[in-house]
C-alpha positions as CSV (number, residue, x, y, z in Angstrom):
1,X,94.9,19.8,130.0
2,X,93.1,17.6,132.6
3,X,90.1,19.1,133.9
4,X,91.9,18.4,137.5
5,X,94.9,20.7,136.7
6,X,93.2,23.4,134.7
7,X,91.1,23.9,138.0
8,X,94.0,23.5,140.5
9,X,96.3,25.9,138.2
10,X,93.4,28.8,138.2
11,X,92.6,28.4,141.7
12,X,96.3,28.8,142.5
13,X,97.3,31.7,139.8
14,X,94.2,33.6,140.4
15,X,94.8,33.5,144.5
16,X,98.4,34.9,144.0
17,X,97.1,37.5,141.6
18,X,94.6,38.7,144.1
19,X,97.0,38.2,147.1
20,X,99.2,40.9,145.6
21,X,97.4,42.6,143.9
22,X,95.2,43.6,146.6
23,X,98.1,43.6,148.5
24,X,99.3,46.8,146.9
25,X,96.1,47.9,147.3
26,X,96.1,47.5,151.2
27,X,99.8,48.6,151.2
28,X,99.4,52.3,149.9
29,X,95.8,52.4,151.7
30,X,96.4,51.4,155.6
31,X,97.6,53.4,157.8
32,X,100.4,51.9,159.6
33,X,101.8,50.6,156.4
34,X,105.2,51.4,155.4
35,X,103.7,52.1,151.8
36,X,100.8,54.4,152.3
37,X,100.4,56.8,150.0
38,X,102.7,55.8,147.3
39,X,99.9,56.7,144.6
40,X,99.0,55.1,141.4
41,X,102.2,54.4,139.5
42,X,102.8,51.3,142.7
43,X,99.6,50.3,142.3
44,X,99.7,49.8,138.3
45,X,102.8,48.2,138.5
46,X,102.0,46.3,141.3
47,X,99.2,44.5,139.6
48,X,101.4,43.9,136.7
49,X,103.7,41.8,138.8
50,X,100.8,40.1,140.0
51,X,99.9,39.5,136.6
52,X,103.2,38.3,135.5
53,X,103.7,35.9,139.4
54,X,100.5,34.5,139.4
55,X,100.6,33.5,135.5
56,X,104.2,32.0,135.5
57,X,103.3,30.0,138.7
58,X,100.0,28.4,136.7
59,X,100.9,28.5,133.3
60,X,102.0,24.9,133.0
61,X,98.7,23.5,134.9
62,X,95.9,25.7,133.1
63,X,97.6,28.1,130.9
64,X,97.0,30.8,133.0
65,X,93.9,32.6,131.9
66,X,93.5,33.8,135.6
67,X,90.2,35.6,134.2
68,X,87.0,35.2,133.3
69,X,86.8,37.5,130.4
70,X,90.1,35.8,128.6
71,X,88.8,32.7,129.3
72,X,85.2,33.6,127.2
73,X,87.3,35.6,124.6
74,X,89.1,32.4,124.1
75,X,86.4,30.3,123.8
76,X,84.4,32.7,121.3
77,X,87.8,33.3,119.4
78,X,88.1,29.2,119.5
79,X,84.6,28.0,119.7
80,X,86.1,25.3,122.3
81,X,83.5,25.8,125.3
82,X,83.5,22.8,127.2
83,X,86.6,23.5,129.6
84,X,85.3,27.1,130.4
85,X,83.1,26.3,133.7
86,X,86.0,24.7,135.2
87,X,88.4,27.6,134.4
88,X,85.3,30.6,136.0
89,X,85.0,28.1,139.1
90,X,89.1,27.8,139.8
91,X,89.2,31.8,139.0
92,X,86.5,32.5,141.5
93,X,87.4,30.5,144.1
94,X,91.0,31.4,143.7
95,X,90.0,35.3,144.1
96,X,88.4,35.1,146.8
97,X,91.5,32.6,148.6
98,X,93.5,35.4,147.3
99,X,91.0,38.3,149.0
100,X,91.1,36.2,152.2
101,X,94.9,36.6,152.5
102,X,95.6,39.9,151.9
103,X,93.0,40.6,154.7
104,X,95.4,37.7,157.1
105,X,98.6,39.4,155.5
106,X,97.3,43.2,156.8
107,X,95.1,42.1,159.6
108,X,96.6,44.6,162.3
109,X,96.8,47.6,159.4
110,X,93.1,46.5,158.8
111,X,92.1,47.3,162.5
112,X,94.3,50.3,162.9
113,X,93.1,51.9,160.1
114,X,89.7,51.2,160.7
115,X,89.3,51.8,164.3
116,X,91.1,55.4,163.9
117,X,89.4,58.2,165.0
118,X,89.9,60.0,161.4
119,X,88.5,57.1,159.5
120,X,85.7,56.7,162.0
121,X,84.9,60.3,162.1
122,X,84.8,60.6,158.4
123,X,82.5,57.6,158.3
124,X,79.9,58.5,161.0
125,X,80.5,62.6,160.8
126,X,77.6,64.8,160.2
127,X,75.9,64.4,156.8
128,X,77.9,61.8,155.6
129,X,78.5,62.0,152.1
130,X,75.9,59.6,149.8
131,X,78.3,58.5,146.8
132,X,75.2,57.4,144.5
133,X,73.9,61.1,143.8
134,X,70.9,60.5,146.5
135,X,70.6,63.2,149.3
136,X,72.7,62.7,152.3
137,X,72.4,60.7,155.5
138,X,71.5,61.9,158.7
139,X,74.0,63.2,161.0
140,X,76.1,60.5,162.7
141,X,74.9,57.9,159.9
142,X,76.0,56.5,156.7
143,X,74.6,54.6,153.7
144,X,74.8,50.9,154.7
145,X,75.0,50.5,150.9
146,X,78.1,53.1,150.7
147,X,81.3,52.0,149.5
148,X,83.7,51.6,152.5
149,X,86.6,53.3,153.4
150,X,88.6,49.7,152.2
151,X,86.6,48.3,149.7
152,X,89.2,49.7,146.9
153,X,91.8,47.2,148.4
154,X,89.3,44.1,147.5
155,X,87.3,45.9,144.3
156,X,86.7,48.8,142.3
157,X,84.8,51.6,141.9
158,X,84.1,55.0,139.9
159,X,85.6,58.1,140.5
160,X,82.7,59.9,138.2
161,X,79.5,57.0,139.1
162,X,78.0,57.4,135.3
163,X,76.9,54.4,134.5
164,X,77.6,54.3,131.0
165,X,81.1,55.7,131.2
166,X,81.9,53.2,133.3
167,X,80.8,50.4,131.6
168,X,82.4,51.8,128.1
169,X,85.5,52.1,130.4
170,X,85.8,48.3,131.5
171,X,85.0,47.3,127.8
172,X,87.6,49.4,126.1
173,X,90.3,48.1,128.6
174,X,89.5,44.5,128.8
175,X,89.1,45.0,124.8
176,X,92.4,45.9,124.7
177,X,94.1,43.2,127.0
178,X,91.7,39.7,125.4
179,X,92.7,41.5,122.1
180,X,96.2,41.9,122.8
181,X,96.2,38.3,123.9
182,X,94.9,36.2,121.3
183,X,96.9,38.4,118.6
184,X,100.3,37.6,120.7
185,X,99.7,34.0,119.2
186,X,100.4,35.1,115.6
187,X,104.2,36.1,117.0
188,X,106.4,32.7,116.5
189,X,107.5,32.0,119.6
190,X,106.2,34.8,122.1
191,X,102.9,32.8,122.8
192,X,104.4,30.0,124.0
193,X,107.5,31.4,126.1
194,X,108.2,33.2,129.1
195,X,108.3,36.4,127.0
196,X,104.5,36.3,126.3
197,X,103.9,36.2,129.7
198,X,105.6,39.3,130.7
199,X,104.3,40.9,127.4
200,X,100.6,40.8,129.0
201,X,101.9,41.8,132.3
202,X,103.4,44.9,130.8
203,X,100.0,45.5,129.1
204,X,98.1,45.2,131.8
205,X,100.7,48.0,133.6
206,X,99.9,50.1,130.0
207,X,96.1,49.7,130.8
208,X,96.4,50.3,134.1
209,X,98.3,53.6,133.3
210,X,96.2,54.7,130.4
211,X,92.9,53.7,131.3
212,X,92.6,53.2,134.9
213,X,91.7,56.4,136.1
214,X,88.1,56.4,135.9
215,X,87.1,52.7,137.0
216,X,90.1,51.3,138.7
217,X,90.7,48.9,135.9
218,X,88.5,45.7,137.3
219,X,89.0,44.3,132.9
220,X,88.7,40.8,135.3
221,X,85.3,40.1,136.8
222,X,86.6,37.5,139.1
223,X,89.0,40.0,140.0
224,X,86.4,42.3,141.5
225,X,83.6,39.8,142.6
226,X,85.4,37.6,144.3
227,X,87.3,39.8,146.7
228,X,84.0,41.9,147.1
229,X,82.4,39.1,148.6
230,X,85.2,38.8,150.9
231,X,84.6,42.0,151.7
232,X,80.9,41.7,152.5
233,X,81.9,38.6,154.7
234,X,84.9,39.6,156.9
235,X,84.1,40.8,160.5
236,X,85.6,44.3,159.8
237,X,84.9,47.1,162.7
238,X,83.4,50.1,160.3
239,X,84.3,48.5,157.0
240,X,81.0,50.1,155.5
241,X,79.1,48.8,152.1
242,X,80.1,46.6,149.3
243,X,78.1,48.6,146.8
244,X,76.7,46.3,145.3
245,X,74.3,48.4,143.2
246,X,78.2,49.1,141.2
247,X,79.4,45.2,141.5
248,X,77.8,44.1,138.1
249,X,79.8,46.7,135.7
250,X,82.9,45.3,136.6
251,X,82.0,41.6,135.4
252,X,79.6,42.5,132.6
253,X,82.2,45.1,130.8
254,X,84.8,42.7,130.8
255,X,82.7,39.7,129.5
256,X,81.5,42.3,126.6
257,X,85.1,44.0,126.0
258,X,86.0,40.1,125.9
259,X,83.7,39.2,123.2
260,X,84.1,42.1,120.7
261,X,87.8,41.0,121.1
262,X,87.6,38.0,119.6
263,X,85.1,38.8,117.5
264,X,87.3,41.5,115.5
265,X,89.9,38.5,115.8
266,X,88.1,36.3,113.9
267,X,87.0,38.7,111.5
268,X,90.3,40.7,111.0
269,X,93.0,37.7,111.8
């Protein structure tokens, strides 16, 4: 595969991944959305279908990594690093494009949600609670760094803020994903057919159902960091902070998990 094809494939595929994955989060979260409050099952299956769609679209161009952790895991396993920067660049650009498209598709819902009195009251109401264990803010104020009310559409965040647990959760989830992808290549026929792509998408659903509860299962550095940057840049009213103090965990955790999976694969298989 040429560098041009890899970059184009990863950009398009990751953009579709984030458009559909972030889209289901927006559909479930935002007021005036027909799917509001559809729940965790909708989100996990939505992300699984997002992986399936993005991977099928980009597979012939780039092999459909769509995830820096997958790219790094494959490089550790194979020893081939020459195309890694091209993959990572396409994935990050695609993730940002996809997040911007989510905003474009739900622009009216974002505006209605973030200007609704119920939401603004929760943001600016008396003694808004801090989410990082520090003291609450003064009445009528909100910590600028606190996660905003729509940040979960763009990126992940923990239900319980504990660095060790949050990091471990992301490591474990990504370890499962990358080890499955690496071992899938040992099953004759699956890795070179559409069945392999379908199997990976189903594993993503399984990870979300089983391990997504604590942190929202980023398991993909570009999926989290690219949209988080877009959240920080978008001119959304009352959007709150982008939670940059947490942002390193869904980047470092998946990379560590991928490296561990590749190491085990090299030793055991």
